DRENLUMBA-154064 format. One record per residue (C-alpha): residue number from 1; residue in three letters; chain; x, z, y negated. Coordinates in steps of 0.5 Angstrom, whole numbers, padded with zeros to 4 digits. Each point is the difference from the previous one (the first is absolute). Layout:
N
seq, type, mol, xx, zz, yy
NUM, ala, A, X, Z, Y
...
END
This chain:
395
seq, type, mol, xx, zz, yy
1, unk, A, -0015, -0088, -0070
2, unk, A, 0007, 0000, -0002
3, unk, A, 0000, 0008, -0001
4, unk, A, -0003, 0001, 0007
5, unk, A, 0005, -0004, 0003
6, unk, A, 0005, 0004, -0003
7, unk, A, -0003, 0006, 0002
8, unk, A, 0005, 0002, 0006
9, unk, A, 0002, 0007, 0003
10, unk, A, 0006, -0001, -0003
11, unk, A, -0003, 0001, -0007
12, unk, A, -0005, 0006, 0003
13, unk, A, 0006, 0004, 0003
14, unk, A, -0004, 0007, -0002
15, unk, A, -0007, -0002, 0002
16, unk, A, 0003, -0004, 0007
17, unk, A, 0004, 0006, 0002
18, unk, A, -0006, 0005, -0002
19, unk, A, -0004, -0004, 0005
20, unk, A, 0005, 0000, 0006
21, unk, A, 0001, 0008, -0001
22, unk, A, -0008, 0001, 0000
23, unk, A, 0000, -0005, 0006
24, unk, A, 0005, 0004, 0004
25, unk, A, -0003, 0007, -0002
26, unk, A, -0006, -0002, 0002
27, unk, A, 0002, -0002, 0007
28, unk, A, 0005, 0006, 0001
29, unk, A, -0005, 0005, -0002
30, unk, A, -0006, -0003, 0004
31, unk, A, -0004, -0002, -0006
32, unk, A, 0002, 0004, -0006
33, unk, A, 0000, -0003, -0006
34, unk, A, 0004, 0004, -0005
35, unk, A, -0003, 0001, -0007
36, unk, A, 0005, -0001, -0006
37, unk, A, 0004, 0007, -0001
38, unk, A, -0002, 0003, -0007
39, unk, A, 0007, 0002, -0001
40, unk, A, 0004, -0007, 0002
41, unk, A, 0007, 0004, 0000
42, unk, A, 0001, 0006, 0004
43, unk, A, 0000, 0007, -0004
44, unk, A, 0007, 0002, -0002
45, unk, A, 0001, 0006, 0001
46, unk, A, -0005, 0001, 0006
47, unk, A, -0005, 0005, -0003
48, unk, A, 0001, 0007, 0003
49, unk, A, -0005, 0004, -0003
50, unk, A, -0007, -0001, -0001
51, unk, A, -0006, 0003, -0003
52, unk, A, -0005, 0004, 0003
53, unk, A, -0006, -0005, 0002
54, unk, A, -0007, 0002, 0001
55, unk, A, 0000, -0002, 0007
56, unk, A, 0006, 0000, 0004
57, unk, A, 0001, -0003, 0008
58, unk, A, 0006, 0001, 0004
59, unk, A, 0001, -0004, 0007
60, unk, A, 0005, 0001, 0005
61, unk, A, 0004, -0004, 0005
62, unk, A, -0003, -0006, 0002
63, unk, A, 0005, -0003, 0004
64, unk, A, -0002, -0008, 0001
65, unk, A, -0007, 0002, 0002
66, unk, A, -0004, -0005, -0005
67, unk, A, -0007, 0002, 0002
68, unk, A, 0001, 0008, -0001
69, unk, A, 0003, -0002, -0006
70, unk, A, -0006, -0003, -0003
71, unk, A, -0004, 0005, 0003
72, unk, A, 0004, 0006, -0004
73, unk, A, -0002, -0004, -0006
74, unk, A, -0007, -0001, 0002
75, unk, A, -0001, 0007, 0002
76, unk, A, 0002, 0002, -0007
77, unk, A, -0005, -0005, -0003
78, unk, A, 0006, -0004, -0003
79, unk, A, -0002, -0007, 0003
80, unk, A, -0006, -0003, 0001
81, unk, A, -0003, -0004, 0006
82, unk, A, 0005, -0006, -0002
83, unk, A, 0006, 0004, -0001
84, unk, A, 0000, 0000, -0007
85, unk, A, 0002, 0006, -0005
86, unk, A, -0006, 0004, -0002
87, unk, A, 0003, 0006, -0001
88, unk, A, 0000, 0000, -0008
89, unk, A, 0005, 0004, -0003
90, unk, A, 0002, 0004, 0006
91, unk, A, 0007, 0001, 0001
92, unk, A, 0003, -0001, 0007
93, unk, A, 0006, 0002, 0003
94, unk, A, 0002, -0003, 0007
95, unk, A, 0006, 0005, 0002
96, unk, A, 0004, -0006, 0004
97, unk, A, 0001, -0002, 0007
98, unk, A, -0003, -0006, 0000
99, unk, A, 0005, -0004, 0004
100, unk, A, 0001, 0001, 0008
101, unk, A, -0004, 0002, 0006
102, unk, A, -0005, -0005, -0001
103, unk, A, 0000, -0008, -0001
104, unk, A, -0004, -0001, -0007
105, unk, A, 0005, 0003, -0005
106, unk, A, 0001, -0006, -0004
107, unk, A, -0008, -0001, 0000
108, unk, A, 0000, 0007, -0003
109, unk, A, 0005, -0001, -0005
110, unk, A, -0004, -0006, -0003
111, unk, A, -0006, 0004, 0001
112, unk, A, 0003, 0006, -0004
113, unk, A, 0003, -0005, -0006
114, unk, A, -0007, -0003, 0000
115, unk, A, -0004, 0007, -0001
116, unk, A, 0006, 0002, -0005
117, unk, A, -0002, -0006, -0005
118, unk, A, -0007, 0000, 0001
119, unk, A, 0000, 0008, -0002
120, unk, A, 0004, -0001, -0006
121, unk, A, -0005, -0005, -0003
122, unk, A, -0005, 0006, 0000
123, unk, A, 0005, 0005, -0002
124, unk, A, 0001, 0003, 0007
125, unk, A, 0007, 0001, 0003
126, unk, A, 0002, -0001, 0007
127, unk, A, 0007, 0003, 0001
128, unk, A, 0004, -0002, 0006
129, unk, A, 0006, 0004, 0003
130, unk, A, 0006, 0000, 0004
131, unk, A, 0000, 0003, 0007
132, unk, A, 0006, 0001, 0005
133, unk, A, -0002, -0006, 0003
134, unk, A, 0000, -0004, -0006
135, unk, A, 0007, 0002, -0001
136, unk, A, 0002, -0001, 0008
137, unk, A, -0002, -0007, -0001
138, unk, A, 0004, -0002, -0006
139, unk, A, 0006, 0003, 0004
140, unk, A, -0002, -0004, 0006
141, unk, A, -0002, 0006, 0004
142, unk, A, -0005, -0003, 0004
143, unk, A, -0001, 0005, 0006
144, unk, A, -0008, 0000, -0001
145, unk, A, -0001, -0007, -0001
146, unk, A, -0005, -0003, 0004
147, unk, A, 0000, -0007, 0004
148, unk, A, -0006, -0002, -0005
149, unk, A, 0004, 0003, -0006
150, unk, A, 0005, -0005, 0002
151, unk, A, -0005, -0006, 0001
152, unk, A, -0003, 0001, -0007
153, unk, A, 0006, 0000, -0003
154, unk, A, 0002, -0007, 0004
155, unk, A, -0007, -0003, -0003
156, unk, A, 0002, 0002, -0007
157, unk, A, 0007, -0003, 0001
158, unk, A, -0003, -0006, 0002
159, unk, A, -0005, -0001, -0006
160, unk, A, 0006, 0003, -0004
161, unk, A, 0004, -0006, 0002
162, unk, A, -0006, -0005, -0001
163, unk, A, -0001, 0002, -0007
164, unk, A, 0007, -0001, -0002
165, unk, A, 0000, -0007, 0004
166, unk, A, -0006, -0002, -0005
167, unk, A, 0003, 0002, -0006
168, unk, A, 0007, -0003, 0002
169, unk, A, -0004, -0007, 0001
170, unk, A, -0003, 0001, -0006
171, unk, A, 0006, 0001, -0004
172, unk, A, 0004, -0006, 0004
173, unk, A, 0005, 0005, 0003
174, unk, A, -0001, -0001, 0007
175, unk, A, -0003, 0003, 0006
176, unk, A, 0005, 0005, 0002
177, unk, A, 0005, 0005, -0002
178, unk, A, -0003, 0006, -0003
179, unk, A, -0004, 0003, 0005
180, unk, A, 0007, 0001, 0004
181, unk, A, 0003, 0004, -0006
182, unk, A, -0006, 0005, 0002
183, unk, A, 0004, 0001, 0006
184, unk, A, 0007, 0000, -0002
185, unk, A, 0004, 0006, 0002
186, unk, A, -0005, 0002, 0006
187, unk, A, 0003, 0000, 0007
188, unk, A, -0003, -0005, 0005
189, unk, A, 0000, 0006, 0005
190, unk, A, -0001, 0007, 0001
191, unk, A, 0003, 0005, 0005
192, unk, A, -0005, 0003, 0005
193, unk, A, -0006, -0005, -0003
194, unk, A, -0003, -0005, 0005
195, unk, A, 0001, -0007, -0003
196, unk, A, -0007, -0002, -0001
197, unk, A, 0000, 0005, -0006
198, unk, A, 0006, -0002, -0003
199, unk, A, -0003, -0005, -0005
200, unk, A, -0006, 0005, -0002
201, unk, A, 0006, 0005, -0001
202, unk, A, 0004, -0005, -0004
203, unk, A, -0006, -0002, -0005
204, unk, A, -0003, 0008, -0001
205, unk, A, 0007, 0002, -0002
206, unk, A, 0000, -0006, -0005
207, unk, A, -0006, 0002, -0002
208, unk, A, 0001, 0007, -0001
209, unk, A, 0007, 0001, -0002
210, unk, A, 0002, 0002, -0007
211, unk, A, -0002, -0006, -0004
212, unk, A, -0004, -0003, 0005
213, unk, A, -0007, -0004, -0001
214, unk, A, -0004, 0005, 0002
215, unk, A, 0004, 0006, -0002
216, unk, A, 0001, -0002, -0007
217, unk, A, -0007, -0002, -0001
218, unk, A, -0004, 0005, 0003
219, unk, A, 0004, 0006, 0002
220, unk, A, 0004, 0000, -0007
221, unk, A, -0006, 0002, -0003
222, unk, A, -0001, 0007, 0004
223, unk, A, 0001, 0006, -0003
224, unk, A, 0004, 0006, 0004
225, unk, A, -0002, 0006, -0004
226, unk, A, -0007, 0000, -0004
227, unk, A, -0003, 0005, -0004
228, unk, A, -0007, -0001, -0002
229, unk, A, -0003, 0006, -0004
230, unk, A, 0001, 0006, 0004
231, unk, A, 0002, -0003, 0007
232, unk, A, 0007, -0002, 0002
233, unk, A, 0000, -0006, 0005
234, unk, A, 0005, -0001, 0005
235, unk, A, 0001, -0003, 0007
236, unk, A, 0004, 0006, 0003
237, unk, A, 0001, 0005, -0005
238, unk, A, 0004, 0003, -0006
239, unk, A, 0006, 0005, 0000
240, unk, A, 0003, 0003, -0006
241, unk, A, 0006, -0005, 0000
242, unk, A, -0005, -0006, -0001
243, unk, A, -0004, 0003, -0006
244, unk, A, 0007, 0001, -0003
245, unk, A, 0002, -0007, 0001
246, unk, A, -0006, -0002, -0004
247, unk, A, -0006, -0004, 0003
248, unk, A, 0001, -0006, -0005
249, unk, A, 0007, -0001, 0003
250, unk, A, -0002, 0000, 0007
251, unk, A, -0005, -0005, -0001
252, unk, A, 0004, -0004, -0004
253, unk, A, 0006, 0000, 0005
254, unk, A, -0004, -0002, 0006
255, unk, A, -0004, -0005, -0004
256, unk, A, 0007, -0003, -0002
257, unk, A, 0003, 0000, 0007
258, unk, A, -0006, -0003, 0003
259, unk, A, 0001, -0006, -0006
260, unk, A, 0007, -0001, 0002
261, unk, A, 0003, 0003, -0006
262, unk, A, 0004, 0006, 0003
263, unk, A, 0002, 0002, 0006
264, unk, A, -0003, 0005, 0005
265, unk, A, -0004, 0006, -0003
266, unk, A, 0003, 0007, 0002
267, unk, A, -0001, 0003, 0006
268, unk, A, -0003, 0006, -0003
269, unk, A, -0006, -0004, -0003
270, unk, A, -0002, -0004, 0005
271, unk, A, 0004, 0001, 0007
272, unk, A, 0000, 0006, 0004
273, unk, A, -0004, 0006, 0002
274, unk, A, 0000, 0003, -0007
275, unk, A, -0001, -0007, -0004
276, unk, A, -0006, -0001, -0004
277, unk, A, -0004, -0005, 0005
278, unk, A, 0003, 0004, 0007
279, unk, A, -0001, 0007, -0002
280, unk, A, -0005, 0004, 0004
281, unk, A, 0001, 0008, -0002
282, unk, A, -0007, 0000, -0003
283, unk, A, -0004, -0004, 0005
284, unk, A, 0000, 0004, 0007
285, unk, A, -0007, 0001, 0002
286, unk, A, 0001, 0007, 0001
287, unk, A, 0000, 0003, -0007
288, unk, A, 0005, 0006, 0002
289, unk, A, 0005, -0006, 0001
290, unk, A, 0000, -0003, -0007
291, unk, A, 0005, 0002, -0005
292, unk, A, -0005, 0003, -0005
293, unk, A, 0005, 0003, -0004
294, unk, A, 0004, -0006, -0002
295, unk, A, -0006, -0004, -0001
296, unk, A, -0002, 0005, -0005
297, unk, A, 0006, 0000, -0004
298, unk, A, 0000, -0008, 0000
299, unk, A, -0007, 0000, -0003
300, unk, A, 0002, 0005, -0005
301, unk, A, 0006, -0004, -0003
302, unk, A, -0005, -0006, -0001
303, unk, A, -0004, 0001, -0006
304, unk, A, -0007, 0000, 0002
305, unk, A, 0000, -0001, 0007
306, unk, A, -0005, 0004, 0004
307, unk, A, 0001, -0004, 0007
308, unk, A, 0004, -0004, 0004
309, unk, A, -0003, -0006, 0004
310, unk, A, 0004, -0003, 0006
311, unk, A, -0001, -0004, 0006
312, unk, A, 0005, -0002, 0005
313, unk, A, -0002, 0005, 0005
314, unk, A, -0006, -0001, 0004
315, unk, A, -0005, 0006, 0000
316, unk, A, -0004, 0000, 0006
317, unk, A, -0005, 0004, -0003
318, unk, A, -0002, -0004, -0006
319, unk, A, 0002, 0000, -0007
320, unk, A, 0002, 0008, -0002
321, unk, A, 0003, 0004, -0005
322, unk, A, 0005, 0006, 0001
323, unk, A, 0004, 0005, -0004
324, unk, A, -0006, 0001, -0005
325, unk, A, -0002, -0007, 0000
326, unk, A, 0007, -0002, -0003
327, unk, A, 0002, -0004, 0006
328, unk, A, -0006, -0005, 0002
329, unk, A, 0002, -0005, 0006
330, unk, A, -0004, -0006, 0000
331, unk, A, 0003, -0004, 0006
332, unk, A, -0005, 0000, 0005
333, unk, A, 0003, -0005, 0005
334, unk, A, -0006, -0005, -0002
335, unk, A, 0004, -0007, 0003
336, unk, A, -0001, -0002, 0007
337, unk, A, 0008, 0000, 0000
338, unk, A, 0000, 0008, -0001
339, unk, A, -0006, 0004, 0003
340, unk, A, -0006, -0005, -0002
341, unk, A, -0003, 0006, -0004
342, unk, A, -0006, 0000, -0004
343, unk, A, 0001, -0003, -0008
344, unk, A, 0000, 0006, -0005
345, unk, A, 0002, 0000, -0007
346, unk, A, 0001, 0006, -0005
347, unk, A, -0004, 0000, -0006
348, unk, A, 0001, 0004, -0007
349, unk, A, -0005, 0000, -0004
350, unk, A, 0000, 0003, -0007
351, unk, A, -0007, 0003, 0001
352, unk, A, -0001, 0000, 0008
353, unk, A, 0007, 0003, 0001
354, unk, A, 0004, -0002, 0006
355, unk, A, -0003, -0003, 0006
356, unk, A, 0001, -0004, 0007
357, unk, A, -0004, -0006, 0001
358, unk, A, 0000, -0002, 0007
359, unk, A, -0003, -0005, 0005
360, unk, A, -0007, 0001, 0002
361, unk, A, 0000, 0005, 0006
362, unk, A, -0004, -0005, 0004
363, unk, A, 0006, -0003, 0001
364, unk, A, 0003, 0006, 0004
365, unk, A, -0005, -0001, 0006
366, unk, A, 0004, -0006, 0002
367, unk, A, -0003, -0006, -0005
368, unk, A, 0005, -0004, -0003
369, unk, A, 0002, 0001, -0008
370, unk, A, -0004, -0006, -0003
371, unk, A, 0001, -0003, -0007
372, unk, A, -0007, 0000, -0001
373, unk, A, -0001, 0008, -0001
374, unk, A, -0002, 0001, -0007
375, unk, A, 0004, 0005, -0004
376, unk, A, -0007, 0004, -0001
377, unk, A, 0000, 0001, 0008
378, unk, A, 0007, 0004, 0000
379, unk, A, 0001, 0008, -0001
380, unk, A, 0004, 0003, -0005
381, unk, A, 0004, 0007, 0001
382, unk, A, 0002, 0005, -0004
383, unk, A, 0007, 0002, 0001
384, unk, A, 0001, 0007, 0001
385, unk, A, 0006, 0001, 0005
386, unk, A, 0000, -0003, 0007
387, unk, A, -0008, 0002, -0001
388, unk, A, -0004, -0006, -0003
389, unk, A, -0007, 0001, -0002
390, unk, A, -0005, -0006, 0001
391, unk, A, -0003, -0002, -0007
392, unk, A, -0004, -0006, -0001
393, unk, A, 0003, -0006, -0003
394, unk, A, -0004, -0004, -0005
395, unk, A, 0003, -0007, -0002
END
C-alpha cells in the first residue's frame, strides 16, 4: 500500500508525458494512434539515395484532401479496409504539397506518419517530400490556406494547450505560461486580413514556422530531392546548378532551416521560378514546350538516373511522360481544392515496368469516388508518351 501511495505522476514523468502526448495526438488526428517509431531519433543526415525496390509507388500532390489521400494509397494496394499498411516491402514516395487548399492537412500528416511507422515494421518505406506549399507555410506565406485549414490548426492549438496544462499540473508547475510562449513574437493583427482570421493565422504561424511544433515534428523529416533506384524525385524539377550543389546538401539545408538551426535557405533551392520546388520547365502538358535538352543533361549528371518524377503542375490528362519518358508528371489535381481529379498513382515494378494505376472508370460517370473501391477494381496503364494503353491490374 505504501508503494502505491508513493506512485505519483512526479515519479512517472516519462509515462505520464507519453500518455498526454498520445491523448493529444488521438484528439487532433481524428482517432489515429501512432505506433512507436522503429528509429526513435531522426536520421542524421537525411537519407537521399535509396536502392531500387521490387515495387515503387509515386503519389502526387494531395493538398489537404484526406479522403483522396486514402483513396490513392488504397488504389495502389498499400492500405487495407482499416487504413493499415498492407503494402509489404513496397517503397512509396509522396511528392509533397500536403498543405494548403484543403481543411484536413494535419490529419494527412498524422496519417502519413502512421503509415511510415507501420511500413518500416515490414521493411516497407514511405518517403515524404517538401513541395512549394510546405516551404511557403514555413515561410508564413498563407495565400492558399482555407478557412477550414485555419480551423483545423486552431483545434490543434486547443488540444496542444490542454496537453501542456495537464503536464504542468502533474509536475506542480501551474497551469499557464508555456502556451503563450508558442505565440511569442507573432503579430496580433495582419494588414488586409479580416479580424476573425487573426487567431487562426497566429496559430498557424506558430505551428509551422522554423522550429514550430508541427514543422519540426513532421516537415523536418521530409526530403527535398530523393533518388530511388533509377528514378529522381523532386516536386518541381532540377537544373544543373541543383545537381552541382549536391542533393544531400539540399536536404540538410532545408531540414536545418525547418528545425530552426540556420537562416533562410537559398532562393535558388526553394524559392523562385527556377528553384527545386517551383520549376515548371519539364511540366507543360504540351511536349514541345518542355525543355528536354536540359532534362537530358541533368539526368546524365546523376549516376544511374533514367527519369525525373515530379508533381507541382496539374496534368489534366492524368499522369503522363514526355521527353522519351525521362520526365514523368504525377500531379493530377486530385484534391477537391484543386480540380477534384480522379486519384492516380505511378507504379514502377521490377517485372511489370512503369504503369499508371487509376480509379475505377465508373467514377467518370458522375459517381463519387468511394473508399470501398478495391485495388482489383482499378485499371492500369502502360506509360507511353501522352498515350496510355490500358492493361489489367492484378492486386
